[in-house]
C-alpha positions as CSV (number, residue, x, y, z in Angstrom):
1,X,-0.6,242.4,-31.7
2,X,0.9,240.8,-34.8
3,X,4.1,238.8,-34.6
4,X,6.6,240.2,-37.2
5,X,8.1,236.8,-37.8
6,X,4.8,235.6,-39.3
7,X,3.8,238.7,-41.3
8,X,4.2,238.5,-45.2
9,X,6.2,241.7,-45.7
10,X,8.9,242.1,-43.0
11,X,12.7,241.4,-43.0
12,X,12.1,238.4,-40.8
13,X,9.4,236.9,-42.9
14,X,11.6,236.5,-46.0
15,X,15.0,235.6,-44.4
16,X,16.7,232.3,-45.0
17,X,19.6,230.4,-43.5
18,X,21.9,231.1,-46.5
19,X,21.5,234.8,-46.4
20,X,21.7,235.4,-42.6
21,X,21.6,232.5,-40.2
22,X,21.6,234.9,-37.2
23,X,18.5,236.7,-38.3
24,X,16.9,233.3,-39.0
25,X,17.5,232.3,-35.4
26,X,15.8,235.5,-34.3
27,X,12.9,234.6,-36.5
28,X,12.6,231.1,-35.0
29,X,12.7,232.6,-31.5
30,X,10.0,235.2,-32.3
31,X,7.8,232.4,-33.8
32,X,7.8,230.8,-30.4
33,X,6.2,233.9,-28.8
34,X,2.5,233.3,-27.7
35,X,0.1,235.9,-26.5
36,X,-2.6,234.2,-24.5
37,X,-6.0,235.8,-24.5
38,X,-8.0,233.2,-22.8
39,X,-11.7,233.6,-23.6
40,X,-14.3,231.9,-21.3
41,X,-16.6,231.2,-24.3
42,X,-13.8,229.3,-26.0
43,X,-12.8,227.5,-22.8
44,X,-16.3,226.3,-22.2
45,X,-16.8,224.6,-25.6
46,X,-16.6,220.8,-25.9
47,X,-14.4,219.5,-28.7
48,X,-15.0,217.1,-31.5
49,X,-12.9,213.9,-31.1
50,X,-10.6,215.0,-34.1
51,X,-10.0,218.5,-32.7
52,X,-6.4,219.9,-32.5
53,X,-4.5,218.6,-29.5
54,X,-2.9,221.8,-28.3
55,X,-4.5,224.8,-26.6
56,X,-5.2,227.8,-28.8
57,X,-4.3,231.3,-27.7
58,X,-7.9,232.0,-26.9
59,X,-8.3,228.8,-24.9
60,X,-10.0,226.7,-27.5
61,X,-9.5,222.9,-27.5
62,X,-9.1,222.7,-23.8
63,X,-10.9,219.3,-23.6
64,X,-9.0,217.9,-26.6
65,X,-5.7,219.0,-25.1
66,X,-6.4,217.3,-21.8
67,X,-7.6,214.2,-23.5
68,X,-4.4,214.0,-25.6
69,X,-2.2,214.5,-22.6
70,X,-4.0,211.8,-20.7
71,X,-3.8,209.3,-23.5
72,X,-0.1,210.1,-24.2
73,X,1.0,209.7,-20.6
74,X,1.9,206.2,-19.4
75,X,4.0,203.8,-17.5
76,X,6.2,201.0,-18.7
77,X,5.3,197.5,-17.6
78,X,7.5,194.4,-17.3
79,X,7.3,193.9,-21.1
80,X,8.6,197.5,-21.6
81,X,5.3,198.3,-23.4
82,X,3.9,201.6,-22.4
83,X,0.5,201.5,-20.9
84,X,-1.6,204.6,-20.9
85,X,-2.1,206.2,-17.5
86,X,-4.7,208.9,-17.9
87,X,-5.7,208.8,-14.2
88,X,-2.3,210.3,-13.4
89,X,-2.8,213.3,-15.7
90,X,-6.4,213.9,-14.5
91,X,-5.2,213.7,-10.9
92,X,-2.4,216.2,-11.4
93,X,-4.8,218.7,-13.0
94,X,-7.4,218.2,-10.3
95,X,-4.8,218.7,-7.6
96,X,-3.7,221.9,-9.1
97,X,-7.3,223.1,-9.5
98,X,-7.9,222.4,-5.8
99,X,-5.4,225.3,-5.1
100,X,-8.2,227.5,-6.4
101,X,-11.4,225.6,-5.7
102,X,-11.3,223.5,-2.6
103,X,-14.5,221.6,-3.5
104,X,-12.9,219.8,-6.5
105,X,-12.3,216.1,-6.0
106,X,-11.5,214.8,-9.5
107,X,-11.7,215.7,-13.1
108,X,-11.7,213.8,-16.4
109,X,-12.6,214.1,-20.1
110,X,-15.8,212.3,-21.1
111,X,-15.6,210.8,-24.6
112,X,-19.0,210.4,-26.3
113,X,-18.4,208.3,-29.4
114,X,-22.0,208.6,-30.4
115,X,-21.8,212.4,-30.7
116,X,-18.1,212.3,-31.3
117,X,-17.5,214.9,-28.5
118,X,-15.0,215.4,-25.8
119,X,-16.3,217.2,-22.7
120,X,-14.2,218.2,-19.7
121,X,-15.9,217.3,-16.4
122,X,-15.2,218.2,-12.8
123,X,-16.4,216.1,-9.8
124,X,-17.0,217.8,-6.5
125,X,-16.5,216.4,-3.0
126,X,-20.1,215.3,-2.9
127,X,-19.7,213.2,-6.0
128,X,-21.7,215.5,-8.3
129,X,-20.2,215.7,-11.8
130,X,-20.3,219.0,-13.6
131,X,-19.2,220.0,-17.1
132,X,-16.3,222.3,-16.9
133,X,-18.4,225.1,-18.5
134,X,-20.1,225.4,-15.1
135,X,-16.9,226.8,-13.7
136,X,-16.3,230.5,-13.2
137,X,-14.4,232.5,-15.8
138,X,-11.4,232.8,-13.5
139,X,-11.4,229.1,-12.7
140,X,-11.5,228.2,-16.4
141,X,-8.5,230.4,-17.0
142,X,-6.7,228.8,-14.1
143,X,-7.6,225.3,-15.4
144,X,-6.2,226.2,-18.9
145,X,-2.9,227.4,-17.4
146,X,-2.7,224.2,-15.3
147,X,-3.1,222.2,-18.6
148,X,-0.5,224.3,-20.3
149,X,2.0,223.6,-17.5
150,X,1.6,219.9,-18.1
151,X,2.0,220.1,-21.9
152,X,5.6,219.4,-22.9
153,X,5.0,220.7,-26.4
154,X,4.0,224.2,-25.0
155,X,7.3,226.1,-25.4
156,X,8.7,229.5,-26.0
157,X,7.7,232.9,-24.5
158,X,4.1,232.9,-23.1
159,X,2.6,236.3,-22.5
160,X,-0.7,237.2,-20.8
161,X,-2.4,240.2,-19.4
162,X,-3.7,240.6,-15.8
163,X,-3.7,237.0,-14.7
164,X,-5.6,238.0,-11.5
165,X,-8.8,238.7,-13.4
166,X,-11.6,236.6,-12.0
167,X,-9.5,235.3,-9.2
168,X,-10.3,235.9,-5.5
169,X,-7.6,238.0,-4.0
170,X,-6.8,235.2,-1.5
171,X,-6.1,232.9,-4.4
172,X,-3.7,235.2,-6.3
173,X,-0.6,233.4,-4.7
174,X,-1.9,230.1,-6.2
175,X,-2.1,231.7,-9.6
176,X,1.4,233.1,-9.4
177,X,2.7,229.8,-8.2
178,X,1.2,228.2,-11.3
179,X,2.7,230.8,-13.6
180,X,6.1,230.2,-11.9
181,X,5.8,226.5,-12.5
182,X,5.0,227.0,-16.1
183,X,8.3,228.7,-16.6
184,X,11.5,226.7,-17.0
185,X,13.3,225.9,-13.7
186,X,16.8,227.3,-14.4
187,X,18.3,225.0,-11.7
188,X,17.1,221.8,-13.5
189,X,18.1,220.4,-16.9
190,X,15.7,221.1,-19.8
191,X,13.7,218.0,-20.7
192,X,10.1,216.8,-21.2
193,X,9.2,217.7,-17.6
194,X,11.0,221.0,-17.7
195,X,10.5,222.4,-21.2
196,X,12.1,225.7,-22.3
197,X,9.5,228.3,-21.5
198,X,9.4,231.9,-20.2
199,X,6.3,233.6,-18.8
200,X,5.7,237.4,-19.1
201,X,2.6,239.0,-17.5
202,X,1.5,242.6,-17.1
203,X,-0.7,243.8,-14.3
204,X,-2.0,246.9,-12.5
205,X,-2.7,244.9,-9.3
206,X,-0.7,245.8,-6.1
207,X,-1.7,242.4,-4.8
208,X,0.2,240.7,-7.7
209,X,3.2,243.0,-7.4
210,X,3.5,242.2,-3.7
211,X,3.7,238.5,-4.4
212,X,6.3,238.7,-7.2
213,X,10.0,238.4,-6.4
214,X,11.9,241.7,-6.9
215,X,14.3,240.2,-9.4
216,X,11.5,239.2,-11.7
217,X,9.7,242.5,-11.6
218,X,9.8,245.4,-14.1
219,X,8.0,248.6,-13.1
220,X,6.9,251.1,-15.7
221,X,5.8,254.6,-14.8
222,X,4.8,257.7,-16.6
223,X,7.2,260.7,-16.1
224,X,7.0,264.3,-17.2
225,X,10.0,265.8,-19.0
226,X,10.9,268.8,-21.0
227,X,12.0,268.8,-24.6
228,X,12.5,271.2,-27.6
229,X,8.8,271.6,-28.1
230,X,7.8,271.9,-24.4
231,X,6.8,269.4,-21.7
232,X,5.8,265.8,-22.5
233,X,5.2,262.6,-20.7
234,X,7.0,259.3,-21.4
235,X,7.1,255.8,-20.1
236,X,10.2,254.9,-18.1
């Protein structure tokens, strides 16, 4: 699906503030729409040390994004100099991943300066370290969304299809809790820890529908109606 705000021959693509500031605002809003199509192959790839520091729509640059978030986080010491605190970020992501995989103990990003590679690693309760590519497809998607939730620069409307794919039915509530936490909390001020985000998902799963609050649910069904040229079906 192409975003009309970024296409070369649409009304939105050529508008400027002088001609129509309202339409320009609509363009800026539509430019913030992101359709996530997280692909396991992209999520499994390690990153070069100079890779982009934000997650792509297909999940590429997961390791680089985590590494950047870890290095950018920090605490202020007595001298008011910020000291990086990567352990806090790694701990937050690991704790979220434990909602899906109980065996997870810690996670981190291994930086190999010799090969100039960043590799995401997960450590189990028995102390065994595994590259993140050893995780299941569903766990990798869950991990990517957990990273997205922590990224203050990930803003706008985030859309994804069938988030339950690859997730054990008993873990669907954990996935929906994560998606809920990605979205802006309307009861809190918008800031770095509560960036302006909306999450839209589609699903055919009754298990997902049962877990979603009624006031956030939109149901679409196919109905048969009659018209000038006979009977037809439409989505309502």
